[in-house]
C-alpha positions as a Markdown table, in Angstrom:
| # | Residue | x | y | z |
|---|---|---|---|---|
| 1 | Met | -39.8 | -7.9 | 14.3 |
| 2 | Arg | -39.7 | -5.0 | 16.8 |
| 3 | Ile | -36.7 | -6.5 | 18.7 |
| 4 | Ile | -34.3 | -6.2 | 15.7 |
| 5 | Pro | -34.3 | -2.4 | 15.4 |
| 6 | Phe | -34.0 | -2.1 | 19.2 |
| 7 | Ile | -30.9 | -4.4 | 19.2 |
| 8 | Cys | -29.3 | -2.5 | 16.3 |
| 9 | Phe | -29.9 | 0.8 | 17.9 |
| 10 | Thr | -28.3 | -0.4 | 21.2 |
| 11 | Val | -25.3 | -1.9 | 19.5 |
| 12 | Cys | -24.7 | 1.2 | 17.3 |
| 13 | Phe | -25.1 | 3.5 | 20.2 |
| 14 | Val | -22.7 | 1.6 | 22.4 |
| 15 | Ser | -20.2 | 1.5 | 19.5 |
| 16 | Ile | -20.4 | 5.2 | 18.8 |
| 17 | Phe | -20.2 | 6.0 | 22.5 |
| 18 | Ala | -17.1 | 3.8 | 22.9 |
| 19 | Phe | -15.5 | 5.4 | 19.9 |
| 20 | Ala | -16.1 | 8.9 | 21.3 |
| 21 | Gln | -14.3 | 8.0 | 24.6 |
| 22 | Asn | -11.0 | 7.2 | 22.9 |
| 23 | Gln | -8.1 | 9.5 | 22.3 |
| 24 | Pro | -7.5 | 10.7 | 18.7 |
| 25 | Phe | -6.5 | 7.8 | 16.5 |
| 26 | Glu | -6.5 | 5.3 | 19.4 |
| 27 | Val | -9.2 | 3.1 | 17.8 |
| 28 | Phe | -7.4 | 3.3 | 14.4 |
| 29 | Asn | -4.1 | 2.5 | 16.0 |
| 30 | Asn | -5.6 | -0.6 | 17.7 |
| 31 | Ala | -7.1 | -1.7 | 14.4 |
| 32 | Val | -3.6 | -1.6 | 12.8 |
| 33 | Lys | -2.1 | -3.6 | 15.7 |
| 34 | Ala | -4.9 | -6.1 | 15.4 |
| 35 | Glu | -3.9 | -6.9 | 11.8 |
| 36 | Arg | -1.3 | -9.7 | 11.5 |
| 37 | Ala | 0.6 | -7.6 | 8.9 |
| 38 | Gly | -0.1 | -4.2 | 10.4 |
| 39 | Phe | -0.6 | -1.5 | 7.7 |
| 40 | Ser | -0.1 | -4.2 | 5.1 |
| 41 | Gly | -3.1 | -6.0 | 6.4 |
| 42 | Asn | -6.8 | -5.6 | 5.5 |
| 43 | Lys | -6.9 | -2.1 | 3.9 |
| 44 | Glu | -10.7 | -2.1 | 3.6 |
| 45 | Asn | -11.0 | -2.5 | 7.3 |
| 46 | Leu | -8.2 | 0.0 | 8.2 |
| 47 | Ser | -9.4 | 2.7 | 5.8 |
| 48 | Thr | -13.0 | 2.3 | 7.1 |
| 49 | Val | -11.8 | 2.9 | 10.7 |
| 50 | Phe | -9.5 | 5.7 | 9.6 |
| 51 | Asn | -12.4 | 7.5 | 7.9 |
| 52 | Gln | -14.6 | 7.1 | 10.9 |
| 53 | Glu | -11.9 | 8.9 | 12.9 |
| 54 | Arg | -11.6 | 11.6 | 10.2 |
| 55 | Ile | -15.3 | 12.3 | 10.6 |
| 56 | Arg | -15.3 | 12.2 | 14.4 |
| 57 | Leu | -12.4 | 14.6 | 14.7 |
| 58 | Gly | -13.9 | 17.1 | 12.3 |
| 59 | Glu | -12.0 | 20.4 | 12.2 |
| 60 | Asn | -9.4 | 19.0 | 14.5 |
| 61 | Phe | -8.6 | 16.1 | 12.1 |
| 62 | Glu | -5.5 | 17.6 | 10.5 |
| 63 | Ser | -3.8 | 18.8 | 13.7 |
| 64 | Glu | -4.4 | 15.5 | 15.4 |
| 65 | Leu | -3.2 | 13.6 | 12.3 |
| 66 | Trp | 0.2 | 15.3 | 12.5 |
| 67 | Lys | 0.5 | 14.3 | 16.1 |
| 68 | Tyr | -0.4 | 10.7 | 15.2 |
| 69 | Leu | 2.1 | 10.5 | 12.3 |
| 70 | Gly | 5.1 | 11.6 | 14.4 |
| 71 | Asn | 8.3 | 10.3 | 12.9 |
| 72 | Asp | 6.9 | 7.1 | 11.6 |
| 73 | Val | 7.6 | 6.8 | 7.8 |
| 74 | Glu | 5.3 | 3.8 | 7.3 |
| 75 | Lys | 2.4 | 5.7 | 8.9 |
| 76 | His | 3.1 | 8.6 | 6.5 |
| 77 | Tyr | 3.1 | 6.3 | 3.5 |
| 78 | Trp | -0.2 | 4.5 | 4.1 |
| 79 | Ile | -2.1 | 7.5 | 5.6 |
| 80 | Gly | -1.2 | 9.4 | 2.4 |
| 81 | Ser | -2.9 | 6.7 | 0.4 |
| 82 | Phe | -6.0 | 6.7 | 2.7 |
| 83 | Leu | -6.3 | 10.5 | 2.1 |
| 84 | Lys | -6.4 | 10.3 | -1.7 |
| 85 | Ser | -7.1 | 6.9 | -3.1 |
| 86 | Lys | -10.7 | 6.4 | -4.2 |
| 87 | Ser | -10.9 | 2.8 | -2.9 |
| 88 | Tyr | -9.9 | 4.0 | 0.6 |
| 89 | Leu | -12.0 | 7.2 | 1.0 |
| 90 | His | -15.4 | 5.5 | 1.6 |
| 91 | Gly | -17.3 | 8.5 | 0.3 |
| 92 | Asn | -15.1 | 11.2 | 1.8 |
| 93 | Gln | -13.5 | 13.9 | -0.3 |
| 94 | Pro | -9.9 | 13.2 | -1.3 |
| 95 | Leu | -7.3 | 15.5 | 0.2 |
| 96 | Pro | -4.5 | 15.7 | -2.4 |
| 97 | Glu | -2.8 | 18.7 | -0.9 |
| 98 | Leu | -2.6 | 17.2 | 2.5 |
| 99 | Thr | -1.5 | 13.9 | 1.0 |
| 100 | Leu | 1.4 | 15.6 | -0.7 |
| 101 | Lys | 2.4 | 17.4 | 2.6 |
| 102 | Val | 2.3 | 14.0 | 4.4 |
| 103 | Trp | 4.6 | 12.4 | 1.8 |
| 104 | Gln | 6.9 | 15.4 | 1.7 |
| 105 | Asn | 7.3 | 15.0 | 5.5 |
| 106 | Ala | 8.1 | 11.3 | 5.0 |
| 107 | Leu | 10.8 | 12.1 | 2.5 |
| 108 | Ala | 12.2 | 14.7 | 4.9 |
| 109 | Leu | 12.3 | 12.1 | 7.7 |
| 110 | Ile | 14.2 | 9.7 | 5.4 |
| 111 | Gly | 16.7 | 12.3 | 4.4 |
| 112 | Glu | 19.9 | 10.9 | 3.2 |
| 113 | Lys | 19.6 | 7.4 | 4.8 |
| 114 | Thr | 20.9 | 4.7 | 2.6 |
| 115 | Asp | 19.7 | 1.5 | 4.3 |
| 116 | Glu | 17.4 | -0.7 | 2.2 |
| 117 | Glu | 14.2 | 0.1 | 4.0 |
| 118 | Ser | 14.8 | 3.8 | 3.7 |
| 119 | Leu | 15.8 | 3.7 | 0.1 |
| 120 | Ser | 12.8 | 1.6 | -0.9 |
| 121 | Asp | 10.4 | 3.9 | 1.0 |
| 122 | Lys | 12.0 | 7.0 | -0.6 |
| 123 | Phe | 11.8 | 5.4 | -4.0 |
| 124 | Arg | 8.1 | 4.5 | -3.7 |
| 125 | Ile | 7.0 | 7.8 | -2.1 |
| 126 | Ser | 9.0 | 9.8 | -4.7 |
| 127 | Ile | 7.1 | 8.1 | -7.5 |
| 128 | Leu | 3.7 | 8.6 | -5.9 |
| 129 | Ser | 4.5 | 12.2 | -5.1 |
| 130 | Thr | 5.6 | 12.7 | -8.7 |
| 131 | Ile | 2.2 | 11.6 | -9.9 |
| 132 | Leu | 0.2 | 13.5 | -7.3 |
| 133 | Ala | 2.1 | 16.7 | -7.8 |
| 134 | Thr | 1.5 | 16.4 | -11.6 |
| 135 | Arg | -2.2 | 16.0 | -11.0 |
| 136 | Ile | -2.6 | 19.1 | -8.9 |
| 137 | Gly | -0.5 | 21.2 | -11.2 |
| 138 | Lys | 2.8 | 21.4 | -9.3 |
| 139 | Thr | 4.9 | 20.4 | -12.2 |
| 140 | Glu | 8.2 | 21.7 | -10.8 |
| 141 | Leu | 7.8 | 19.7 | -7.7 |
| 142 | Ala | 6.9 | 16.6 | -9.7 |
| 143 | Val | 10.0 | 16.8 | -11.8 |
| 144 | Gly | 12.1 | 17.0 | -8.7 |
| 145 | Tyr | 10.5 | 14.0 | -7.2 |
| 146 | Lys | 11.0 | 12.0 | -10.4 |
| 147 | Lys | 14.7 | 13.0 | -10.4 |
| 148 | Asp | 15.0 | 11.7 | -6.8 |
| 149 | Ala | 13.5 | 8.4 | -7.8 |
| 150 | Glu | 15.7 | 8.0 | -10.9 |
| 151 | Lys | 18.8 | 8.9 | -8.7 |
| 152 | Ile | 18.0 | 5.9 | -6.5 |
| 153 | Thr | 17.6 | 3.6 | -9.6 |
| 154 | Asn | 20.9 | 4.9 | -11.1 |
| 155 | Ser | 22.7 | 4.2 | -7.9 |
| 156 | Gly | 22.4 | 0.5 | -8.5 |
| 157 | Phe | 19.8 | -0.1 | -5.9 |
| 158 | Asn | 17.3 | -2.8 | -7.0 |
| 159 | Thr | 14.2 | -0.6 | -7.4 |
| 160 | Lys | 12.3 | -3.0 | -9.6 |
| 161 | Ile | 10.8 | -4.9 | -6.7 |
| 162 | Tyr | 9.7 | -1.7 | -5.0 |
| 163 | Phe | 8.0 | 0.0 | -7.9 |
| 164 | Pro | 4.5 | 0.8 | -6.6 |
| 165 | Gly | 1.4 | -0.6 | -8.3 |
| 166 | Leu | 0.1 | 2.0 | -10.8 |
| 167 | Ser | -2.8 | 2.3 | -13.3 |
| 168 | Glu | -2.0 | 2.9 | -16.9 |
| 169 | His | -3.0 | 6.5 | -16.5 |
| 170 | Glu | -0.6 | 7.0 | -13.5 |
| 171 | Arg | 2.3 | 5.3 | -15.4 |
| 172 | Cys | 1.7 | 7.7 | -18.3 |
| 173 | Leu | 1.8 | 10.7 | -16.0 |
| 174 | Tyr | 5.0 | 9.5 | -14.4 |
| 175 | Gln | 6.7 | 8.8 | -17.7 |
| 176 | Asn | 5.7 | 12.2 | -19.2 |
| 177 | Val | 6.0 | 14.5 | -16.2 |
| 178 | Gly | 7.4 | 17.8 | -17.3 |
| 179 | Thr | 6.3 | 17.3 | -20.9 |
| 180 | Asp | 2.8 | 16.8 | -22.4 |
| 181 | Thr | 0.7 | 14.8 | -20.0 |
| 182 | Ser | -2.5 | 15.5 | -21.9 |
| 183 | Ile | -1.8 | 12.4 | -23.9 |
| 184 | Cys | -2.4 | 10.3 | -20.8 |
| 185 | Lys | -5.9 | 8.9 | -21.0 |
| 186 | Glu | -7.8 | 9.0 | -17.8 |
| 187 | Asp | -8.7 | 5.5 | -16.6 |
| 188 | Glu | -9.4 | 5.8 | -12.9 |
| 189 | Asp | -12.7 | 4.0 | -13.1 |
| 190 | Asn | -11.0 | 0.9 | -14.5 |
| 191 | Gln | -7.6 | 1.1 | -12.7 |
| 192 | Thr | -6.2 | -2.2 | -11.4 |
| 193 | Pro | -3.1 | -1.3 | -9.4 |
| 194 | Lys | -1.3 | -4.3 | -7.9 |
| 195 | Glu | 1.0 | -4.7 | -5.0 |
| 196 | Val | 3.1 | -7.5 | -3.6 |
| 197 | Ile | 4.2 | -7.5 | 0.0 |
| 198 | Ile | 6.6 | -9.9 | 1.8 |
| 199 | Ser | 5.1 | -11.1 | 5.1 |
| 200 | Gly | 7.8 | -12.8 | 7.2 |
| 201 | Gly | 11.1 | -11.3 | 8.4 |
| 202 | Ile | 13.3 | -14.1 | 7.1 |
| 203 | Leu | 12.6 | -13.0 | 3.5 |
| 204 | Asn | 12.9 | -9.2 | 4.0 |
| 205 | Gly | 15.7 | -7.9 | 1.8 |
| 206 | Lys | 16.2 | -11.2 | 0.0 |
| 207 | Ala | 13.8 | -10.7 | -3.0 |
| 208 | Thr | 15.5 | -10.1 | -6.4 |
| 209 | Ser | 12.3 | -10.3 | -8.4 |
| 210 | Leu | 8.7 | -9.9 | -7.3 |
| 211 | Pro | 6.4 | -9.8 | -10.4 |
| 212 | Phe | 3.0 | -8.2 | -9.9 |
| 213 | Ala | -0.1 | -10.4 | -10.3 |
| 214 | Glu | -2.3 | -9.6 | -13.2 |
| 215 | Tyr | -5.9 | -8.7 | -12.4 |
| 216 | Pro | -8.0 | -11.6 | -13.7 |
| 217 | Glu | -10.6 | -10.8 | -16.4 |
| 218 | Lys | -13.2 | -13.0 | -14.8 |
| 219 | Ala | -13.1 | -10.9 | -11.6 |
| 220 | Arg | -13.5 | -7.6 | -13.5 |
| 221 | Gly | -17.2 | -8.1 | -14.3 |
| 222 | Lys | -17.8 | -8.7 | -10.6 |
| 223 | Lys | -15.7 | -5.6 | -9.6 |
| 224 | Leu | -13.9 | -7.6 | -7.0 |
| 225 | Ser | -11.1 | -6.3 | -4.8 |
| 226 | Gly | -9.1 | -7.8 | -2.0 |
| 227 | Leu | -5.9 | -9.4 | -0.6 |
| 228 | Val | -4.6 | -12.9 | -1.3 |
| 229 | Arg | -1.9 | -14.5 | 0.8 |
| 230 | Val | 0.2 | -17.1 | -0.8 |
| 231 | Lys | 2.5 | -19.5 | 1.1 |
| 232 | Ile | 5.7 | -20.2 | -0.8 |
| 233 | Leu | 8.6 | -22.7 | -0.5 |
| 234 | Ile | 12.0 | -21.5 | -1.8 |
| 235 | Asp | 14.8 | -23.9 | -2.7 |
| 236 | Val | 18.5 | -23.5 | -2.0 |
| 237 | Asp | 19.0 | -21.5 | -5.2 |
| 238 | Gly | 16.3 | -18.9 | -4.3 |
| 239 | Lys | 13.7 | -20.2 | -6.7 |
| 240 | Val | 10.0 | -20.7 | -5.6 |
| 241 | Ile | 9.3 | -24.4 | -5.9 |
| 242 | Ser | 5.7 | -24.4 | -4.6 |
| 243 | Ala | 3.0 | -21.8 | -4.0 |
| 244 | Glu | -0.4 | -22.2 | -2.3 |
| 245 | Gly | -3.1 | -19.6 | -1.8 |
| 246 | Phe | -4.5 | -19.9 | 1.7 |
| 247 | Glu | -6.4 | -16.7 | 2.4 |
| 248 | Gly | -8.4 | -14.3 | 0.3 |
| 249 | His | -10.9 | -14.4 | -2.5 |
| 250 | Pro | -10.6 | -17.7 | -4.4 |
| 251 | Glu | -11.0 | -15.9 | -7.8 |
| 252 | Phe | -7.6 | -14.2 | -7.2 |
| 253 | Phe | -5.8 | -17.3 | -6.2 |
| 254 | Glu | -4.7 | -18.5 | -9.6 |
| 255 | Ala | -3.3 | -15.1 | -10.6 |
| 256 | Ala | -1.5 | -14.7 | -7.3 |
| 257 | Ile | 0.0 | -18.2 | -7.3 |
| 258 | Lys | 1.2 | -17.7 | -10.9 |
| 259 | Ala | 3.0 | -14.5 | -10.0 |
| 260 | Ala | 4.4 | -16.0 | -6.8 |
| 261 | Lys | 6.0 | -18.9 | -8.7 |
| 262 | Lys | 8.0 | -16.4 | -10.8 |
| 263 | Ala | 9.4 | -14.7 | -7.7 |
| 264 | Lys | 13.1 | -15.1 | -7.0 |
| 265 | Phe | 15.2 | -14.6 | -3.9 |
| 266 | Lys | 18.8 | -14.6 | -2.7 |
| 267 | Pro | 19.7 | -18.1 | -1.3 |
| 268 | Thr | 19.3 | -18.4 | 2.5 |
| 269 | Lys | 22.1 | -20.0 | 4.4 |
| 270 | Leu | 22.1 | -21.6 | 7.8 |
| 271 | Ser | 25.5 | -22.3 | 9.4 |
| 272 | Gly | 27.0 | -21.4 | 6.0 |
| 273 | Lys | 24.9 | -24.0 | 4.1 |
| 274 | Pro | 22.1 | -23.1 | 1.7 |
| 275 | Val | 18.7 | -24.2 | 3.0 |
| 276 | Lys | 15.1 | -24.2 | 1.8 |
| 277 | Val | 12.9 | -21.6 | 3.5 |
| 278 | Ser | 9.2 | -20.8 | 3.5 |
| 279 | Gly | 7.4 | -17.5 | 3.6 |
| 280 | Val | 4.2 | -15.6 | 2.6 |
| 281 | Leu | 3.6 | -13.2 | -0.2 |
| 282 | Val | 0.6 | -10.9 | 0.0 |
| 283 | Tyr | -1.0 | -9.6 | -3.3 |
| 284 | Arg | -3.4 | -6.7 | -3.3 |
| 285 | Phe | -6.0 | -6.6 | -6.1 |
| 286 | Ile | -8.1 | -3.4 | -6.6 |
| 287 | Phe | -10.8 | -3.0 | -9.2 |
């Protein structure tokens, strides 16, 4: 019985010592690289490591964070979420003002770029910035962000598949920004935002419809959260003809598979001929 505390102390001490020897965000950066899907990988693990670094850096956190972010828009997008989302904070205080600055910088980096990746990032970040600015009382900014998002939609760009997962409260704030948002009932304790990510370069840019997966009622009582990966086979017309969950919590499989089967893609051609292709869709469920 006396050996166990000794072993725990040794392991924890070595871990903390090793963490302290690294450059700012080096451990976090390595954690991102270790995920098969990078930032789209295990958010619970990544946000845990991120918060450890936040605590370690203390008063130097913000200055070192800006150095780490650099000109990488993807980093800005996810770090913003880690700074404000309840499920990613692990007991730390949310930093909404800093989050908004991070997302503002991301939008500045995107600028007037019109490629698909840039437009999809600008659309998602503009929507999230609209909601956040509304929450912290910066209504004028919020209205501007919403106009930017609507401008992208009105340009003919297929924004439907890039709309971020929102709770009912967040959707209400977005829809009513600039008017009376007091009608939006707070539901943060029961929010179930959903997200679907394409994992596999061959499918990038080919999705025409990616329905969100509905959070299953049977999982609500257990307060479950997590990622589910679904392998799909797409026919020559771009329709999903088979879907199989292969990683994640089993209680989310049915909902993820059901949504995956409704997804649609542009036909893929090889040497000018339509072919069947396979890929992976990643669904994120948060209680």
